[in-house]
Structures are given as structure tokens and as C-alpha cells.
N, C-alpha and C positions, 0 to 999 in steps of 0.2 A: 523409549530415551533416545536410539541413535536414530531417530528422525528428527529431535531436536536438536542435536548436534551436530550432524550431518550437513546443515549448509556453511557451520563453521570451518569443520575441513575441507570444504570443498573450496571457499574462500582461501584459504592457506594455500591450495594447491596455486587457484585462478593468479594467486598476488603476483606469483615468481613469474608466472607465463607470462602475465600482462605487464611486469616490470621492465622490457626491452622494447616495448609497444609503441613506446611515446607517449607523448601528450596530447597526441592532436585530436581534433573536435573527428567524433564519430559520426558516421552518417548513415542512416536507415532508410536507404532509397529517399523516399518523399516525405519522409514523416516529419522530417525536420520542420517543413514548409505549412505542412498541416496543423503541428503545435501550436501555431499563432493562432487558429481557433478554439484553442483549448479551455478557456477561460469564457466566462460565462457574466453578462452582464447582473448585477445584485437588483432583483424587481421592487416595487416599493411593498412598503410595510402591507402587509391584511392579503398577498396573495397566497393562490390556495399552494398548500403544502405537498409538495411531492414525494411520491415512496421511494423514488431510489429503484436499483435494478435491485430483482426478484427471479429467484434466491437471492438473498445480501450473502457475500461470505462474513461469516463466523466463525469465532472462536469460544468455545465453550458452551452452557449450556439455552439454547432458546429460548428455553422458561424460567432463566435464572431471572430474580428479582431487579438486580442492577446489573443495568444495559449500559454500554460505553460504544457509544460511534464516533468514527474515527474520520476523518476527511483527509487525506493521503497525497501525497508526491512522492515518487520515488526519489528524484533528484534531489528534492529538501534536504539538507541536512538537521535540520532541527528536527523533522520526522523521523528520519534514521535514529536518531540521538533518546528520543522516545518511546521506539519500536520493545528494548529490552523490557521496560519497567509496564509495557503491556501485554507483554507477553510473559511476565515474572506474576504479573499482577494474576492474568486470568491460572495460573498454573495455582498461586496461593491459593485462592478463593476457588478454586474447582467447584463446580455448581453454585454458585449463588453470583456470578457473575459471566457476563458476555459479552465480545469484542468483535464489532460489526467494523467491517474498513470498506469505506465509502473512496471513488478515485476523484481527484482535483487536481490532473496535473496543470499545472501553472504554465501558463504562456511564455514567461522569460526563462523558463528553465524547456532548455533545448531538444533534450531528449525525453522528458517525463512525460507524455504521449504514447511514445514507442514503448517505453517500457512497462506503461499501465496495460497497453495492448496484450506485452509478454505474457504478463501475469495473468490477463483473462482468458489468455491460448490456453496456457498451462492450466488453468482453473477448468475448462471444458475435460479434460484428461484428469482432473479429480488433484490438482497437483497445484491449488491454488497459495496455499499456505508455505508452502515449500520455494515456491517462487518470490512469494511478497520476502519471507527472511532472508534469501540471497542474494534480494535485489539491492534491500536494505543495508546487510550486513559486509556487505562489498560494494557499497556507494562510492568508494574512493577509488576504485580498483577500473571496475567500469567504466565509469565515468572518464576515466583519462586513458582509457585503451583505444590503440588505433581502430580497433573493431571491435565492439563487445561482442560480437554474433556470435564468434567463436567461444567467447567464455562460458555466455550463455547458454551454447546449445552443448559444449563439454558437462555443464550442472544437469542441461536437460534429462543427459544420456545417462547419469550418472543417477535419477531420481528416475530411472523407468519411461521418460516419454516418449513419446513417436514423434523424434524429430522433423521428419517432414508434413506431419499433421501440422505441429505447433506454425510451424513455416506458415503455411495454408490459413489455420485460423486466426493468427494476427491480423490479416487482411479481411475477416470475415466480416458480414454485415452485423451478424449474432454479438463481437464481443465489440465493436462499435457503438450497436446502440445499448450495451448495456454499461459502458464509460458515459457514453450522451445522457443517461437516465443518472447515475449518480450526481454528473455537475449540474444538471437539474434541481435533484434533491437539496445539494450545497448552496445553487441561487434563491432557491425559496425558504432558505435558515438562515439569508443573509450573507453564506462563508463566502471569503472574499481572500481568502490567503489560508495559506499551512503551519503548520498545521492548527485542526480546528478538531476541538474534543467537546462530544458531550455526553454527560453521564444523567441515566433517566431525563434527558430531553433537556438538562441546563449545559448550555455552553461554560466552559470554562474560559475564567480570563485569563488574559494571555501572562499575566503573572505565574499562574499555575500549569504554565508549560513549560515544566523543567524537569526533570527524572523526581525529586525530592517531594515538589511539591505536587506532583500527579500521584503519586505514591499516597500522598495525605488524605490526598481529595478522593482517591478510591475507598480507602479503609475508611473513610468518615461515611461514606453512600454504605458500602458493605456493614457496618454497624448500626446504621440508623434503621434499615430494612430486617436487621436479622434481630432487632431489640424491638 
């Protein structure tokens, strides 16, 4: 329980730290330029379906009959808005569904690729979901901070991450390859924007990409599989 609420506590602390940091664009070395290569052209229908990064980041039981696959961007406001609903659904239907997260950082979001790499680097130390929750939960803070690296480092320390290793892993080929694999899967499914959510392989329409509609869609899927 403490782990689930820890990101919220950190966000509160971070807000006050970042309040005076101004709203200037943050620079993560050369990553801003690299982000321009983040989007991938959608291939023609019938292209081979790509598997994405393996092992995937999964919340819940991998053997659950209801599988939710999300393609997200940590700088996307709509993704951040849906994140609590997905977390709540996994808790409510624990054992009956699993949530799979895939990276799809958009080229027009300057800091999305850097954030994705940070989450993947945390994942190499077993803290992907903690960083995932932090990045979405504090999105309005770190996207406005003069230097978000300080905020990320503070959070990393609070969760027991090795910060020096995190910095190295962010630039590692392993991290880059995992993100690229998720992007390739997204492209093979025709994903070209975020959020994109699939329930048991069926993509939700744009009209369902709000908390209420998403919760209803998940409930229907769980009930259909139960009966």
C-alpha cells in the first residue's frame, strides 16, 4: 500500500521544489533533438505484427483473461489523465486482468523520449512502475521545471534506485532497443497517436478515451470473460 501512495507523496514535495524553478524548457543533453526520430510511419495494412519489448512491463497477472495494452507518452496529458483509471481497474479486478504498458513517445512532445528512457532505466533496477507513476502523477511539475533531472534524481533516491547507474542506463543501447521495439509494435498495429488502448486485441475508439468510458469498457470485458 505504501508503494502505491509513495509517488503522490513525492509529487507533493517536488511541487514546492519546482515552484520557483520557472517554466523554461528543460534540456536533457541531446535528447530533445533525438526525440524528432521518435515517431514511426504506419506501415500498410497486412504488415507483420511486431511483438514489442520483451519482457513487457505488466501490472497484474500475466495469465489474466483480460489484457489491456496501452501505448503511452509520458508527456501526453490525456495519457496522464487515464493512468489512474487503469491503476484502479487493475486493483479492482486483481487477478482477472493485466495492464501492459508500451512506449510511444511522440515527436511533437520534446521531452517524451527522455522520459521514456528514464522509465526504462528505472525498470532495469526493478522500479519501472514506480517511475511510471511518478512521471504521470507529476507531469505538470517536471514538464515546467528548469531542470527535471534534479526532481527525477530525488524521486529515484527515495525509491532506492542507484542514481549513478540510472544515468548510465538512460543512454544504454538496451534501453533504446526496448523503446524502439515498442514503437515498432505500435506502428504494426496502426497506432499513430496517444493514448492508444487495446482490450484483448481490440482497440478502443477515441470516444472511450476518458476515465468513465474506459472504466465501463474494462468492466464489460471482465464480465464477458467471467460469464
